[in-house]
C-alpha positions in Angstrom: 8.8 -4.0 -31.0 10.5 -6.9 -29.2 12.5 -6.5 -26.0 14.7 -9.2 -24.6 15.9 -9.3 -20.9 18.7 -11.8 -20.7 21.3 -13.2 -18.2 19.4 -12.5 -15.0 18.0 -14.6 -12.2 14.3 -14.8 -12.7 12.3 -15.0 -9.5 8.5 -15.4 -10.0 6.8 -17.0 -6.9 3.4 -16.9 -8.5 4.6 -19.5 -10.9 7.1 -21.2 -8.5 10.2 -20.1 -10.5 13.7 -19.2 -9.3 15.9 -19.8 -12.4 18.3 -18.2 -14.8 16.0 -17.6 -17.7 15.5 -14.9 -20.4 12.3 -13.0 -21.0 11.0 -11.9 -24.5 8.4 -9.1 -24.5 6.1 -8.1 -27.3 3.1 -5.8 -27.4 3.3 -5.1 -23.6 3.1 -8.8 -22.7 5.6 -11.6 -21.9 5.7 -13.5 -25.2 8.3 -16.1 -24.4 10.5 -17.5 -21.7 13.7 -19.1 -23.0 17.3 -20.1 -22.3 18.2 -18.9 -25.8 18.9 -15.4 -27.1 16.3 -14.6 -29.8 16.5 -11.5 -31.9 15.0 -8.4 -30.4 14.8 -4.7 -31.1 15.9 -3.9 -27.5 18.2 -6.1 -25.4 18.7 -5.5 -21.7 21.6 -7.3 -20.0 20.5 -8.4 -16.6 23.6 -10.4 -15.8 24.1 -10.8 -12.1 20.8 -9.1 -11.3 17.4 -10.2 -10.0 14.6 -10.0 -12.5 11.1 -10.2 -11.0 7.5 -9.0 -11.5 7.0 -5.3 -10.7 6.2 -4.7 -7.1 2.5 -4.2 -6.1 1.8 -1.9 -3.2 -1.5 -3.1 -1.7 -1.7 -0.1 0.7 -0.8 3.4 -0.2 -2.5 6.8 -0.5 -2.8 8.2 -4.0 -1.8 11.6 -5.3 -4.4 14.4 -4.8 -6.6 16.0 -7.5 -6.7 19.7 -8.5 -8.9 21.2 -11.2 -10.0 17.8 -12.5 -6.4 16.4 -12.8 -4.2 14.3 -10.7 -1.4 16.4 -9.2 1.9 15.0 -10.6 5.6 15.9 -10.3 9.0 14.7 -9.3 8.0 14.5 -5.6 4.5 13.0 -6.2 4.0 9.7 -4.6 3.3 7.9 -7.9 6.8 9.0 -9.1 8.3 7.9 -5.9 6.6 4.5 -6.2 8.0 4.0 -9.7 11.6 4.8 -8.7 11.5 2.1 -6.0 10.2 -0.6 -8.3 6.5 -0.5 -7.7 4.5 -0.8 -11.0 1.0 -1.2 -9.5 -0.4 0.7 -6.6 -3.7 0.3 -4.7 -5.0 3.7 -3.4 -8.2 4.6 -1.6 -7.0 3.1 1.7 -8.0 4.0 5.2 -11.5 5.0 4.0 -10.5 8.0 1.9 -10.4 9.0 -1.8 -9.5 12.5 -3.1 -12.6 12.4 -5.3 -15.2 9.8 -6.5 -13.1 6.7 -7.2 -14.7 6.1 -10.7 -13.7 9.6 -11.7 -10.1 9.1 -10.4 -9.7 5.9 -12.5 -10.9 7.7 -15.6 -8.3 10.5 -15.0 -5.6 7.8 -14.8 -6.6 6.4 -18.2 -7.1 9.9 -19.7 -3.7 11.4 -18.6 -1.5 8.5 -17.8 0.5 8.2 -14.5 3.9 6.8 -13.6 2.4 3.6 -12.2 -0.7 1.5 -12.7 -3.4 2.5 -10.3 -6.1 0.4 -8.7 -8.5 1.8 -6.1 -10.6 0.8 -3.1 -13.7 2.8 -2.6 -13.2 4.8 0.6 -16.2 4.5 2.9 -15.3 7.6 4.9 -15.2 9.8 1.8 -18.6 8.5 0.6 -20.0 8.9 4.1 -18.9 12.6 4.1 -20.3 13.0 0.6 -23.7 12.1 1.9 -23.6 14.4 4.9 -21.8 12.2 7.5 -19.2 14.9 8.3 -19.3 14.4 12.1 -16.8 11.6 12.6 -18.0 11.0 16.1 -21.7 10.6 15.2 -23.7 7.8 13.6 -25.3 8.3 10.2 -28.9 7.7 9.3 -30.3 4.6 7.5 -30.9 6.7 4.4 -27.2 7.9 4.4 -26.0 4.3 4.9 -28.1 3.3 1.9 -26.7 6.1 -0.2 -23.2 5.0 0.7 -23.9 1.4 -0.2 -25.3 2.5 -3.6 -22.2 4.5 -4.4 -20.0 1.6 -3.3 -21.9 -0.6 -5.8 -21.2 2.0 -8.5 -17.5 2.1 -7.5 -17.2 -1.7 -7.7 -19.1 -1.8 -11.0 -16.6 0.8 -12.3 -13.7 -1.6 -11.5 -12.7 -0.7 -7.9 -11.1 -3.7 -6.2 -12.9 -3.4 -2.9 -13.9 -1.1 -0.1 -11.7 0.5 2.6 -12.6 1.6 6.1 -10.8 4.1 8.3 -12.6 2.9 11.5 -10.0 4.5 13.8 -10.6 7.9 12.2 -14.4 7.7 12.4 -15.4 6.5 15.9 -19.1 7.1 15.0 -19.1 4.2 12.5 -21.3 1.5 13.7 -21.8 -2.2 13.0 -24.7 -1.7 10.6 -22.9 1.0 8.6 -19.9 -1.3 8.1 -21.9 -4.3 7.1 -23.9 -2.4 4.6 -20.7 -0.9 3.0 -18.9 -4.3 3.0 -21.6 -6.6 1.6 -21.5 -5.5 -2.1 -17.9 -7.0 -2.2 -19.3 -10.5 -1.8 -20.7 -10.7 -5.3 -17.4 -10.5 -7.2 -15.1 -11.7 -4.4 -13.6 -8.2 -3.8 -11.8 -7.2 -0.6 -12.5 -5.0 2.4 -9.5 -3.4 4.0 -9.4 -1.5 7.3 -7.4 0.7 9.5 -9.1 -0.9 12.5 -10.7 0.9 15.4 -7.8 0.9 17.8 -4.3 -0.3 18.5 -1.9 -1.4 21.3 -3.8 -3.1 24.1 -7.1 -2.4 22.4 -6.1 -4.1 19.1 -7.7 -7.4 19.9 -11.3 -6.1 20.3 -10.7 -3.9 17.2 -9.5 -6.9 15.2 -12.5 -9.1 16.2 -14.9 -6.3 15.3 -13.5 -6.0 11.7 -13.2 -9.7 11.1 -16.7 -10.4 12.4 -18.0 -7.7 10.0 -16.1 -9.4 7.1 -17.6 -12.8 8.1 -21.1 -11.4 8.3 -20.8 -9.5 4.9 -19.1 -12.5 3.2 -16.1 -10.4 2.2 -12.3 -11.1 2.2 -10.6 -8.9 4.8 -7.2 -7.2 4.7 -6.0 -5.7 7.9 -3.9 -2.6 7.2 -0.4 -1.7 8.4 -0.3 -4.1 11.3 3.0 -2.8 12.6 1.3 0.4 13.6 -1.7 -1.5 15.1 -0.1 -4.4 17.0 3.5 -3.3 17.1 3.6 -2.4 20.7 4.0 -5.8 22.3 0.9 -7.4 20.9 2.0 -8.9 17.6 2.3 -12.5 18.6 -1.1 -12.7 20.0 -2.6 -10.6 17.2 -1.3 -12.9 14.6 -2.6 -15.9 16.5 -6.0 -14.3 16.5 -6.0 -13.9 12.7 -5.0 -17.6 12.5 -8.1 -18.5 14.4 -10.3 -16.7 12.0 -8.4 -18.2 9.0 -9.0 -21.7 10.3 -12.7 -20.9 10.7 -12.9 -20.2 7.0 -12.3 -16.4 6.7 -9.7 -15.4 4.0 -7.9 -12.9 6.3 -4.5 -11.4 5.4 -2.5 -8.4 6.5 0.0 -5.8 5.3 2.9 -4.2 7.0 5.7 -1.6 6.2 9.3 -2.1 7.2 9.7 0.8 9.6 9.5 1.2 13.4 7.6 4.5 13.4 4.2 5.4 12.1 2.9 8.6 10.6 -0.5 10.4 10.8 -1.9 13.9 11.0 -1.8 15.5 14.4 -5.5 16.3 14.4 -6.5 12.7 13.8 -8.3 10.6 16.5 -5.0 8.6 17.0 -4.0 11.6 19.2 -7.3 12.0 21.0 -7.2 11.9 24.8 -5.6 8.8 26.2 -3.0 8.3 23.5 0.0 8.7 25.8 -1.4 6.2 28.2 -2.1 3.8 25.4 1.5 4.0 24.1 3.1 4.6 27.5 5.0 7.6 26.3 5.3 11.4 26.4 4.9 14.1 23.8 8.5 13.8 22.7 7.8 10.6 20.8 6.2 12.8 18.1 8.4 14.4 15.4 6.8 17.1 13.3 7.1 16.3 9.6 6.2 19.7 8.1 5.4 23.3 8.9 7.3 25.7 11.2 8.3 22.9 13.6 9.5 20.5 10.9 12.1 18.1 12.3 11.5 19.0 15.9 10.2 16.7 18.7 6.9 17.7 20.2 6.2 19.4 23.5 2.8 19.8 25.1 2.7 23.5 23.9 3.4 22.5 20.3 0.9 19.6 20.4 -1.9 21.8 21.7 -1.1 24.6 19.2 -1.0 22.3 16.2 -4.1 20.3 17.2 -5.9 23.6 17.4 -4.4 25.6 14.5 -2.8 23.1 12.1 -4.6 19.7 12.5 -3.5 18.5 9.1 0.2 18.7 10.0 1.9 15.3 9.5 3.7 13.7 12.3 6.0 10.7 12.8 5.5 8.8 16.0 8.4 6.6 17.4 6.6 4.1 19.6 6.6 0.8 17.6 8.7 -2.2 18.8 11.2 -3.5 16.2 10.8 -7.1 17.2 7.0 -6.9 16.6 7.5 -5.6 13.0 10.1 -8.3 12.4 7.7 -10.9 13.7 5.0 -9.7 11.4 7.2 -10.3 8.3 7.7 -13.9 9.4 4.0 -14.7 9.1 2.8 -16.5 5.9 -0.2 -14.2 5.4 1.5 -10.8 5.7 2.6 -8.9 2.6 4.3 -5.6 2.0 2.3 -2.3 2.0 4.0 1.0 2.2 1.1 3.0 3.7 2.9 5.8 1.8 1.4 9.3 1.8 2.9 12.6 0.8 1.8 16.2 1.2 3.7 18.5 -1.1 6.7 16.2 -0.9 6.5 15.9 2.9 5.7 12.8 5.0 7.1 9.5 6.0 10.1 8.0 4.0 8.1 4.8 3.5 6.5 6.5 0.5 9.8 6.4 -1.4 11.7 3.7 0.4 9.5 0.9 1.7 10.2 -1.8 -0.9 14.0 -1.4 -1.3 14.3 -1.0 2.5 12.5 -4.3 2.9 14.9 -6.0 0.6 18.0 -4.3 2.2 17.0 -4.6 5.9 15.0 -7.9 5.9 15.9 -10.0 2.9 19.6 -9.2 2.4 20.1 -9.7 6.2 18.5 -13.1 6.1 15.4 -12.4 8.2 13.3 -13.2 5.1 14.4 -15.3 2.1 14.7 -13.7 -1.3 11.9 -15.9 -2.8 9.6 -15.3 0.1 10.3 -11.6 0.0 9.5 -11.2 -3.6 6.3 -13.3 -3.0 5.3 -10.7 -0.4 5.7 -7.9 -2.9 4.2 -9.5 -6.0 2.3 -12.7 -6.0 0.6 -12.3 -2.7 -1.1 -8.9 -3.3 -2.0 -9.9 -6.9 -3.7 -13.1 -5.6 -5.5 -11.2 -2.8 -6.8 -8.6 -5.3 -7.7 -11.1 -8.0 -5.3 -9.5 -10.6 -4.6 -12.3 -13.0 -2.0 -10.6 -15.2 0.0 -8.8 -12.5 2.6 -10.0 -10.1 3.7 -12.8 -12.4 5.9 -13.3 -15.5 4.5 -16.3 -17.3 3.7 -16.1 -21.1 0.8 -13.8 -21.6 1.3 -11.8 -18.3 1.7 -8.0 -18.3 5.4 -7.1 -18.8 5.7 -5.1 -15.6 9.2 -6.0 -14.5 11.9 -4.9 -12.0 15.6 -5.6 -12.4 17.7 -4.9 -9.4 21.2 -5.6 -7.9 20.6 -7.6 -4.8 23.8 -6.5 -3.1 23.3 -2.8 -3.9 19.6 -2.1 -3.5 18.8 0.2 -0.6 16.5 3.0 0.5 17.8 6.5 0.8 14.7 8.3 1.9 14.9 9.7 5.5 12.5 11.4 7.9 14.2 14.7 7.0 14.2 14.0 3.2 11.3 11.6 2.6 11.3 11.6 -1.2 15.0 10.7 -1.9 15.2 7.9 -4.5 16.6 4.5 -3.7 19.7 2.9 -5.2 20.4 -0.4 -6.9 17.4 -0.7 -9.2 18.6 -0.8 -12.7 15.3 -0.9 -14.7 11.6 -0.7 -14.1 9.5 -1.7 -17.1 5.8 -0.9 -17.5 4.0 -2.9 -20.2 7.4 -3.8 -21.7 8.6 -0.2 -22.0 11.4 1.3 -19.8 9.7 3.6 -17.3 12.6 4.1 -15.0 16.4 3.5 -15.1 18.8 3.7 -12.3 16.1 5.0 -10.0 15.2 7.9 -12.2 11.9 8.3 -14.1 12.3 8.2 -17.9 8.6 7.9 -18.9 6.1 8.9 -16.3 3.0 8.4 -18.4 2.8 4.6 -18.9 0.5 3.8 -16.0 -3.2 3.0 -16.5 -6.1 2.1 -14.3 -6.3 -1.5 -12.9 -9.9 -2.6 -12.7 -11.7 -5.8 -12.0 
């Protein structure tokens, strides 16, 4: 079957294209780019719209597993991703996977998912698998060796790199991280990290991670920098990454377009000293689920939930807007949603990050359209080594988004975090229409992305 997308403005930064051209699709691939109107079985009129590669979310948290299957549904994060134009997601971030990553990739191929799924091997999950369940303690040499062996298996199975949740595992030491990172050197795969600390402590944490990358010979990705350096440190933080880049390290970062972060109330982010670090009180925390959903925190609520419901998701309003804006002006920062949902609850970034970025940063002129699409397509594809994603040249995978630049907007809120966006006409996966008008039509087209 042949599909023709015609009349639109084709923006493809990977190939240096911003032009009114038509796309012919056949057998899941781009088969021709033309100014003509060749015959096709399906014709999609993109007049007045932007046509670009499907968005790639380099940092998100995949749907959970139950009884050997990936949990899917209208409010699953994979469905939310598809509705906002994301066609390829990278899970396994911040050190965690819901199961062994090679098994998860096999489930994706067996059952199909709304989006294509690539994974990082989560070091924390493998650490726990081999007995390292005390997050404040070091693990033994034998445990480190077992983790390294499993990471080699994950990479051989097609995982795109390794992720660390250093903030969440204070007991992780230098040797553990180097051993986990060094298998990535062989095939040029990445290491990504939620670094050890934020705010005033972000500089030492950044140096620690980048020094690990340099020693292991791996390409580093610093995760969600708005929630790491977005408290008045962004300018100096970005300058520090520039120093490492000029020393020969391929460092890059991702950021989401919100001024509040989200994590579970039992995590180490809220260990003693957090209010001093952020210069705030308990009321900066909004509870995202449970009996206090939608309420601002008090000391009594905080102590109760840390004790009785440590997995309760929170939203913390402490980031500085000017720091997030500054991050998006940097040439090595790309978009990553950091989206995570728990039974449909969580931060609206899981359903709104990409359209919000276009509406709030691109349409307002803070970021150019060409540069913005680059940050959502070509940059993550290049970082991950995905040769047929994030681009629309002949032979590339026909993962495509068609949207109305004047109408695209996010609708998800902290109260209703899974609301679909507006203004996205079509999302194609492998040349087939997967979503139309921000509603899923075919939620089974996604396959594993391996390298």
